[in-house]
SESE-626211 format. One record per residue (C-alpha): residue in one letter; residue number from 1; y, x, z. Coordinates in steps of 0.02 Angstrom, whole numbers, plus 32768, in hexadecimal, padded with zeros to 4 digits. Example, Ala and Ser with C-alpha at 12.3 -4.5 7.8 and 13.67 -1.06 7.14 Angstrom:
2
   koldren   romar      v      u      w
         A       1   7F1F   8267   8186
         S       2   7FCB   82AC   8165
This chain:
526
   koldren   romar      v      u      w
         M       1   8482   7FD1   7C66
         A       2   84F9   8013   7CEC
         D       3   8581   7F94   7CC4
         K       4   8506   7F05   7CE3
         V       5   84D4   7F3A   7D92
         A       6   84FB   7EA7   7E02
         K       7   8565   7EA5   7E9E
         F       8   8554   7E0F   7F0F
         A       9   85C6   7DE1   7FA0
         H      10   8584   7DEA   8051
         D      11   85AF   7D32   8068
         D      12   8555   7CFA   7FCA
         A      13   84D4   7C86   8017
         S      14   8482   7C61   7F6F
         V      15   8427   7D08   7F5E
         V      16   8373   7D34   7F83
         V      17   836F   7DCA   7FF8
         I      18   82D6   7E39   7FE9
         I      19   82B7   7EBF   806C
         G      20   825A   7F4F   801A
         T      21   824A   7F86   7F64
         G      22   8196   7FBE   7F51
         S      23   8102   7F72   7EF6
         G      24   8122   7EC8   7F44
         G      25   81DE   7EC1   7F5F
         G      26   820D   7F21   7EC2
         V      27   81A1   7EB6   7E52
         L      28   81DB   7E14   7EA5
         A      29   8291   7E49   7E8D
         N      30   8279   7E6A   7DD4
         E      31   8212   7DCC   7DB5
         L      32   8297   7D60   7E09
         A      33   8326   7DBA   7DB0
         Q      34   82D1   7D9D   7D09
         K      35   82D1   7CE2   7D32
         G      36   838D   7CE3   7D4F
         I      37   8385   7CE4   7E0D
         K      38   8402   7D4D   7E6D
         V      39   83AF   7DD2   7EDA
         V      40   83ED   7E4F   7F5A
         S      41   836A   7ED4   7F84
         L      42   8380   7F38   8023
         E      43   832B   7FE2   8025
         A      44   832B   8050   80C1
         G      45   8317   80F0   805C
         G      46   8372   814A   7FD1
         R      47   835F   8142   7F16
         Y      48   82FB   81C5   7EB6
         L      49   82C1   81C7   7E02
         P      50   8241   8237   7DA9
         E      51   82BF   82C1   7D8D
         D      52   82D9   82C7   7E4B
         Y      53   8222   82D2   7E7F
         I      54   81E7   8379   7EC2
         N      55   8141   83C5   7E8E
         D      56   8122   840D   7F3B
         E      57   80C2   83B5   7FC4
         W      58   812D   83DB   805C
         D      59   81D6   83D0   8005
         S      60   81A3   832D   7FB2
         F      61   8168   82E7   8058
         A      62   8211   8311   80A4
         Q      63   8269   82BC   8013
         L      64   8204   821B   8008
         A      65   819E   81F5   80A4
         W      66   81C8   8174   8128
         T      67   81DB   81E6   81BD
         D      68   823C   8172   8231
         M      69   81F8   8174   82E1
         R      70   8158   8110   82FE
         T      71   80D3   8115   8384
         T      72   8017   80FD   8380
         S      73   7F89   80C9   83F0
         G      74   7ED0   80A4   83E0
         D      75   7E3C   8117   83C4
         W      76   7E61   814B   8310
         R      77   7E76   8203   82E9
         V      78   7F29   81E5   82AE
         A      79   7F61   81B8   8360
         R      80   7F27   8264   8399
         D      81   7F59   82D4   8308
         F      82   7FEC   8279   82B7
         A      83   802A   820B   8345
         N      84   80D7   81E8   82FA
         L      85   809B   81DC   8246
         P      86   801E   814D   8241
         A      87   8043   812C   8189
         W      88   8069   819A   80F3
         I      89   80DE   8126   8094
         V      90   8182   8139   8038
         K      91   8233   8111   806F
         A      92   828E   8101   7FC9
         V      93   82B6   8087   7F3E
         G      94   820C   8061   7EF3
         G      95   81B5   8075   7F9A
         T      96   8105   80B9   7FA1
         S      97   80EE   8093   7EE8
         I      98   813C   8140   7ED3
         H      99   80B1   818F   7F3C
         W     100   8015   812D   7F0E
         A     101   7F8C   817A   7EA3
         G     102   7F89   80EA   7E27
         A     103   7EDB   809F   7E43
         S     104   7EE5   7FE8   7E09
         L     105   7E4A   7F83   7E33
         R     106   7E2F   7EC8   7E3E
         F     107   7DE1   7E7E   7ED9
         Q     108   7D30   7E3B   7ECA
         P     109   7D13   7D7E   7EDA
         H     110   7CBC   7D8A   7F83
         E     111   7D49   7DF1   7FCE
         F     112   7DB9   7D57   7FCC
         K     113   7D34   7D02   8037
         A     114   7D08   7D84   80BB
         R     115   7CEC   7D05   8147
         S     116   7C7A   7C9B   80DB
         T     117   7C1F   7D32   8093
         Y     118   7C0A   7DA2   812C
         G     119   7BFC   7D1A   81AF
         H     120   7C31   7D35   8262
         I     121   7C43   7DEC   8291
         E     122   7C63   7E10   8348
         G     123   7D10   7E59   8364
         A     124   7D4D   7E32   82B4
         N     125   7DD2   7DAE   828F
         L     126   7D8C   7D80   81E4
         L     127   7DDA   7CF7   817B
         D     128   7DC9   7CBD   80C7
         W     129   7E62   7CD3   8059
         P     130   7EBB   7C30   802D
         I     131   7EAE   7C64   7F75
         T     132   7E1D   7C94   7F04
         L     133   7E02   7D17   7E7F
         E     134   7E0C   7C8E   7DFB
         E     135   7EBB   7C5F   7E37
         L     136   7EF5   7D13   7E33
         E     137   7EA3   7D4A   7D90
         P     138   7F34   7D17   7D1D
         Y     139   7FA9   7D7D   7D8C
         Y     140   7F32   7E11   7D8F
         E     141   7F3D   7E0E   7CD0
         R     142   7FFA   7E0D   7CD5
         A     143   7FFD   7E97   7D57
         E     144   7F88   7F05   7CF0
         K     145   7FFD   7EF2   7C5A
         K     146   8095   7F17   7CC5
         L     147   8046   7FB2   7D12
         G     148   7FF2   7FF1   7C73
         V     149   7F47   7FF9   7CC7
         T     150   7EC9   8065   7C69
         R     151   7E2D   8013   7C24
         T     152   7E88   7F6B   7C19
         N     153   7EE6   7F25   7B83
         D     154   7E96   7FA6   7B0F
         W     155   7EE5   8039   7B6A
         P     156   7E69   80CA   7B75
         G     157   7E33   811D   7C16
         L     158   7E7F   81C0   7C50
         P     159   7E21   8262   7C30
         G     160   7DB2   82A6   7CBA
         N     161   7DE7   8347   7D10
         N     162   7D72   83C1   7D68
         N     163   7D7D   8360   7E0B
         F     164   7D3A   82C8   7DAF
         L     165   7CB7   8327   7D4C
         V     166   7C6C   836D   7DEE
         L     167   7C69   82BE   7E3A
         E     168   7C1E   8274   7D9C
         K     169   7B95   82F8   7D93
         G     170   7B5F   82DF   7E47
         A     171   7B6E   8221   7E47
         K     172   7B04   820E   7DAB
         A     173   7A86   828C   7DED
         I     174   7A62   821C   7E83
         G     175   7A57   817F   7E1A
         Y     176   7B05   8133   7E1B
         S     177   7B42   80E4   7D79
         K     178   7BEE   8098   7D9B
         V     179   7C4B   813C   7D83
         S     180   7CEC   8149   7D1E
         T     181   7D9F   8186   7D1E
         G     182   7DCC   80DA   7D5C
         H     183   7E52   8056   7D42
         M     184   7EF4   80B4   7D5C
         A     185   7FAB   807E   7D50
         I     186   7FCE   8124   7CF9
         N     187   7FF2   8122   7C40
         S     188   7F61   8166   7BDA
         V     189   7FCE   814C   7B40
         E     190   808A   8137   7B2D
         N     191   80B7   808B   7B6F
         D     192   814D   802C   7BB3
         D     193   81C3   80B6   7B77
         R     194   8167   812F   7BE8
         P     195   80FA   81C2   7BB0
         A     196   8040   81DB   7BC7
         C     197   8001   823A   7C5F
         Q     198   801D   82F6   7C54
         Q     199   7F98   831D   7CD8
         T     200   8016   837B   7D45
         G     201   7FB9   8353   7DE6
         F     202   8047   831F   7E59
         C     203   8026   8263   7E58
         F     204   804A   824E   7F13
         Q     205   80F1   82A7   7F03
         G     206   8136   822F   7E80
         C     207   810E   823A   7DC7
         K     208   8191   82A8   7D75
         W     209   815D   8265   7CCA
         G     210   8167   81AE   7CF9
         A     211   80B8   8197   7CB2
         K     212   807D   8148   7D56
         W     213   80C4   809B   7D76
         S     214   8141   808F   7E03
         A     215   81BB   8004   7E2A
         A     216   823E   808E   7E3D
         Y     217   8252   80A7   7D81
         T     218   8205   800A   7D36
         D     219   8221   7F64   7D90
         I     220   82BC   7F95   7DF2
         P     221   8326   7FD0   7D5D
         K     222   82E4   7F41   7CF2
         G     223   831B   7EC6   7D76
         E     224   83C5   7F19   7D84
         A     225   83DA   7F10   7CC7
         T     226   83DA   7E51   7CD2
         G     227   8479   7E52   7D3B
         N     228   841F   7DEC   7DBF
         L     229   83E3   7E77   7E34
         E     230   8446   7EE3   7EAB
         V     231   83E7   7F6D   7F06
         R     232   8439   7FB2   7FA2
         D     233   83E7   8055   7FD4
         H     234   83F8   80A5   8081
         S     235   83FF   7FF3   80C5
         H     236   838D   7FDF   815C
         A     237   836A   7F2A   818A
         T     238   8372   7F0A   8246
         K     239   8369   7E4E   825D
         I     240   8350   7DAD   81FD
         E     241   83C4   7D22   8239
         H     242   83A6   7C66   8235
         D     243   8405   7BC4   8253
         E     244   83E7   7B3D   82D5
         T     245   8365   7AE9   8267
         G     246   8300   7B8A   825C
         K     247   8326   7BB1   81A6
         V     248   8350   7C69   8188
         T     249   8404   7C88   8156
         G     250   840C   7D42   8130
         V     251   83E6   7DF4   8163
         R     252   8440   7E6F   81D4
         Y     253   8433   7F23   819A
         I     254   847D   7FCF   81B7
         D     255   84CE   8012   8118
         K     256   84D8   80C5   80D9
         D     257   8577   80E1   813F
         G     258   8522   80AB   81E0
         K     259   857F   8004   81E7
         E     260   852A   7F5F   820C
         Q     261   8535   7EE1   817F
         F     262   84F9   7E2E   816C
         Q     263   84BD   7DEC   80C5
         K     264   84B0   7D30   80B8
         A     265   8419   7CEC   805C
         R     266   83CA   7C4E   8019
         I     267   831E   7C9D   802A
         V     268   82E4   7D3C   8081
         S     269   8249   7D9D   8050
         V     270   8203   7E28   80BC
         A     271   81AC   7EB3   805A
         G     272   81B7   7F4B   80CA
         N     273   80FE   7F7B   80D2
         S     274   8083   7F42   8158
         I     275   80DB   7FA2   81E3
         E     276   8193   7F7F   81C7
         S     277   817D   7EC9   8191
         P     278   8130   7E8C   8234
         R     279   81A5   7EFF   8295
         L     280   823B   7EA6   8247
         L     281   81F3   7DF8   8266
         L     282   81D0   7E24   831C
         A     283   827C   7E75   832F
         S     284   82CD   7DD4   82EE
         A     285   8298   7D71   8389
         S     286   8316   7CF0   83C4
         E     287   8325   7C62   8440
         K     288   82D5   7BEE   83C1
         F     289   824F   7C6C   8391
         P     290   8232   7CD3   8430
         D     291   8195   7D27   83EA
         G     292   81E7   7D59   8347
         L     293   81FB   7D03   829F
         A     294   8166   7CB0   824A
         N     295   80FE   7CCF   82E5
         S     296   80CE   7C24   832B
         S     297   8019   7C5A   8310
         G     298   8030   7CFC   8370
         Q     299   7FE8   7D56   82D8
         V     300   8081   7DBB   82A2
         G     301   8050   7E72   82B0
         R     302   7F98   7E4D   82CD
         N     303   7F02   7E73   825E
         Y     304   7F46   7F1B   8224
         M     305   7ED2   7F6B   81A4
         R     306   7EDA   8015   8151
         H     307   7E35   801A   80F3
         T     308   7D9C   8076   8131
         T     309   7DC6   8123   80F1
         G     310   7D95   81D7   8102
         S     311   7D7A   8266   8088
         V     312   7CEF   82D8   8053
         Y     313   7D1C   8384   8012
         A     314   7C9D   83FD   7FCA
         I     315   7CA0   84B4   7F9B
         F     316   7C44   84F6   7F01
         E     317   7C14   85A3   7EC3
         K     318   7C8E   8599   7E32
         P     319   7D44   855F   7E25
         V     320   7D69   84A6   7E19
         K     321   7E27   84AB   7E2B
         M     322   7E28   83F5   7E60
         W     323   7EE7   83EB   7E5E
         R     324   7EEC   83F4   7DA0
         G     325   7F00   8346   7D58
         T     326   7F1C   829E   7DAB
         T     327   7F03   8294   7E66
         M     328   7E91   81FC   7E59
         A     329   7E32   8235   7DBF
         G     330   7D92   81CF   7DCF
         I     331   7D2F   8151   7E31
         V     332   7C7D   8124   7E63
         Q     333   7C68   8067   7E7D
         D     334   7BAD   8052   7E9E
         E     335   7BC8   8038   7F59
         V     336   7C54   7FB8   7F4C
         E     337   7BE4   7F1D   7F53
         H     338   7BBE   7EC0   7FF4
         D     339   7B0E   7EF7   8025
         P     340   7AEE   7EE1   80E0
         K     341   7A47   7F3D   80D1
         R     342   7AAF   7FDD   80DE
         G     343   7ADE   7FAD   8190
         F     344   7B8E   7F6B   8174
         S     345   7BEF   7EDF   811F
         G     346   7C5D   7EFE   8088
         G     347   7C5C   7F96   8017
         Y     348   7CBD   8031   7FE8
         E     349   7CFF   8094   7F54
         M     350   7CF6   8151   7F42
         E     351   7D8C   8199   7EE7
         T     352   7DBA   824C   7EC0
         I     353   7E47   8296   7F25
         S     354   7E9C   833D   7F1F
         L     355   7F17   8381   7F9D
         G     356   7F78   8422   7F90
         L     357   7F5C   84B0   8009
         P     358   7FE1   8478   8087
         F     359   7F97   83C9   809A
         I     360   7EE3   8406   8095
         A     361   7F10   8479   8125
         A     362   7F5F   83E7   8183
         F     363   7ED5   8367   8168
         L     364   7E31   83C6   8154
         D     365   7DAC   83B8   81DA
         P     366   7D8F   8437   8226
         G     367   7E49   8458   8228
         A     368   7ECF   84CB   826D
         W     369   7E70   856C   8291
         G     370   7DC9   85C4   82A2
         R     371   7D4E   8611   8228
         E     372   7D0A   8569   81EC
         F     373   7DBA   8534   81BB
         T     374   7DF5   85D8   816E
         S     375   7D56   85EB   8107
         A     376   7D70   853A   80C3
         I     377   7E23   8565   8093
         D     378   7DE2   8605   8041
         G     379   7D76   8594   7FD4
         Y     380   7E08   8527   7F9D
         D     381   7DFD   8557   7EE4
         N     382   7D47   8521   7EE5
         M     383   7D64   847E   7F41
         A     384   7D4B   83CA   7F06
         G     385   7D78   832C   7F66
         I     386   7D59   8272   7F72
         W     387   7DB1   81ED   7FD8
         I     388   7D55   8158   8022
         V     389   7DA9   80AE   800F
         G     390   7D4A   8023   8066
         E     391   7D68   7F76   80AD
         D     392   7D98   7F81   8164
         L     393   7D90   7EE3   81CC
         P     394   7E28   7E8B   8214
         Q     395   7E2F   7E91   82D2
         E     396   7EB2   7E34   8337
         T     397   7EC4   7ECB   83A9
         N     398   7EF0   7F3F   8318
         R     399   7FA8   7F18   830F
         I     400   805E   7F47   82FD
         T     401   80C9   7F2B   8397
         L     402   8178   7F5D   83CC
         D     403   817B   7FF9   8438
         H     404   8213   7FDF   84A7
         S     405   81FD   808A   84F6
         S     406   8221   80E4   8451
         K     407   82BD   80C4   83E9
         D     408   82E5   80EE   8334
         Q     409   8386   813C   82F2
         F     410   83DD   8093   8303
         G     411   83A7   807B   83B7
         L     412   8326   7FF6   838A
         P     413   8273   7FED   83CE
         V     414   81FA   8045   8359
         A     415   8157   8001   8318
         N     416   80BA   8030   8376
         V     417   801E   8033   8308
         H     418   7F7D   8011   8367
         Y     419   7ED8   802A   830E
         T     420   7E24   803D   8346
         D     421   7D91   803F   82CE
         H     422   7D1A   7FAD   82D0
         P     423   7C61   7FE0   82D9
         N     424   7C52   7F9F   8226
         D     425   7CD7   801C   81EF
         I     426   7C7D   80AC   8243
         A     427   7BD6   807D   81F4
         M     428   7C26   8072   8149
         R     429   7C80   8119   815A
         N     430   7BE2   8172   8194
         H     431   7B82   8129   8101
         A     432   7C09   8165   808A
         Y     433   7C09   8213   80D7
         E     434   7B4D   821F   80B8
         V     435   7B60   81E3   8005
         G     436   7BF0   825A   7FE5
         E     437   7B87   82EB   8023
         K     438   7AF4   82B7   7FB5
         I     439   7B66   82AD   7F1D
         Y     440   7BAF   8359   7F38
         R     441   7B0A   83AB   7F67
         A     442   7AC0   8364   7EC6
         A     443   7B50   83B3   7E67
         G     444   7B2C   845D   7EB7
         A     445   7BA2   8464   7F4C
         T     446   7B88   84F4   7FC5
         R     447   7BE8   84A0   8052
         V     448   7C1E   83EC   8077
         L     449   7CAE   83BC   80EB
         P     450   7CBA   8306   8124
         T     451   7D6E   82EA   8158
         P     452   7DB1   825B   81C6
         P     453   7E3B   81E5   818C
         Y     454   7EED   8220   816B
         P     455   7F8B   81BC   8197
         S     456   7F7D   8112   8143
         T     457   7FB6   80EC   8093
         H     458   7F60   8043   807D
         N     459   7FB7   7FE0   8106
         L     460   7F7E   7F2B   8101
         G     461   7F7A   7E8C   8168
         T     462   7FF6   7E6A   81F7
         N     463   8043   7DCF   81A1
         R     464   7FA7   7D86   8157
         M     465   7F90   7CF2   80E3
         S     466   7F33   7C5E   812A
         E     467   7F0D   7BAA   80FC
         N     468   7F2A   7B71   81AE
         P     469   7FD0   7BA5   81FF
         R     470   7F7A   7BCE   82A3
         D     471   7F13   7C58   824F
         G     472   7F9B   7CBC   81F9
         V     473   8051   7CD4   81CF
         V     474   806A   7C9D   811A
         N     475   801C   7C21   80A1
         K     476   7FCB   7C4B   7FFA
         W     477   8077   7C68   7FAC
         G     478   80AC   7CE6   8030
         Q     479   811F   7C61   807A
         S     480   812E   7C5B   8137
         H     481   80D0   7BCA   8183
         D     482   8161   7BB3   81FD
         I     483   81FD   7BCF   8193
         S     484   81FE   7B90   80E0
         N     485   8282   7C09   809D
         L     486   8233   7CA5   80E9
         F     487   81B1   7D03   8081
         V     488   8148   7DA1   8091
         S     489   8125   7E05   7FF3
         D     490   80BE   7E9F   801B
         G     491   800F   7ED2   8050
         S     492   802A   7E8A   80FD
         V     493   7FFA   7DDE   80B6
         F     494   7F47   7E17   8092
         T     495   7ECD   7DA7   80EF
         T     496   7E46   7E2D   80E4
         S     497   7E4E   7EDB   8099
         A     498   7DC5   7ED9   8014
         A     499   7D85   7F83   7FD9
         E     500   7E00   7F9D   7F4B
         N     501   7EA5   7FFA   7F4A
         P     502   7F26   7F71   7F6F
         T     503   7FB9   7F8D   7EF9
         L     504   7F7A   7F28   7E64
         T     505   7F5E   7E93   7ED7
         I     506   800A   7EA8   7F29
         V     507   805D   7EA8   7E7D
         S     508   7FF6   7E12   7E43
         L     509   8026   7DAF   7EDE
         A     510   80DE   7DDC   7EC5
         I     511   80DC   7D9D   7E11
         R     512   808A   7CFC   7E4C
         Q     513   8102   7CEB   7EDE
         A     514   819A   7CFD   7E6D
         E     515   815E   7C6A   7E04
         Y     516   814A   7C01   7EA1
         I     517   81F4   7C2F   7EEA
         A     518   824C   7C0C   7E45
         A     519   81F6   7B62   7E35
         E     520   821D   7B30   7EE8
         M     521   82D3   7B67   7ED6
         E     522   82E2   7AFB   7E3B
         K     523   8299   7A67   7E99
         G     524   8312   7A87   7F27
         T     525   828A   7A92   7FAB
         I     526   82C3   7B3F   7FE3
């Protein structure tokens, strides 16, 4: 394979340049390469494969996490406790697909129509997606095959560990029925030349077995094997350039030696997650586009969503050892429907989570010190945990902006992440805390610890899809309303967040987008 790895010239204006190599950018790169299209992928981080991953929370975090300077504002807990770490995402080839837990859930039909379904909600900037579930279903099917999603395509579910069995016992005791080990992009049997899950328990630190799907060791090397994809790691994009007509012409980036380079391009796709993607578009402001690229609507950076999250941990009389087995080992889906009688719009999932002692100590509430905290840590062996994943509402004021008072290692303004919960989010979280406590009490818990949200992993919105250009940034293909050869290919295109983990939808949209780009290139329209 090594002798086929492509090398394209900086002045080759026929290539597609993709910024980011995660679930959106990595999949798009491979899909285009498979169609014979030349691709240069720019990745700000390094390259690590399963043999490089570290089964230790802090060392793995140091190896993989995006720790470049960022700032925060708003009333969320993260701005107080983790002010320079608003998001827990990966800076490496493969992006956050290295870190994710693997939950792969399709959106529900009504979640593509939040404005129509929920009606006007004060303070929310709701909008219907410009696509429907029916349009996306064929791509969901292709994504499930690509990712090896359990309980699809005749692949069995994963086994349930103790963390799941405790959840299942309590959930069924209080009358819930939609309880399972879920749809996971983790091999339950050998598949795609990768082994079945070995239940090691370090899913967030990168799967050393390669059983969990990640673009790092699936789509990226498959794309490179075609001879049509060149991945440049340690290449930090700083600005997208354009010509006098407004078409983008290429990308400026800092290479691994600290030198500025310029890669010409026929098409540019931004896939740097919902924080870096709008940051780059805003930082690419010019005389022609004084408010940043693709921003005639003023919506770039706005409508940032992170899901309504929180956790519930519980301590039992006997050991649970929740860290044994997959991190997201099971799910309760009875509360995921839209039922406004509960006092909020949208719904939420409850998924098992397990953190090691270092991260439990960092994130638990009460945290840091005191008898309440130390006694909880003493009960770590007997602890079980669930994570809440619910639909949070887009708000124009929740947004990514450039913070000119803080500069990154290249002297560029950093992203400021502003987030304040909507009352709907608070009502949903409080409902989920109550349900989580009921589940664990029914399973015999002696103590229950509701825990506020951690730094964000599901970063969504900020370059949203819209039918009307005035309402968003891109059309239903992820193509900028303003600039025909500029695309966005990550979770920032989500019009609303839905209640489901986003990766399966990001991958499905990337497969669909690749088809569109290839067809338009053939027609000569872009």
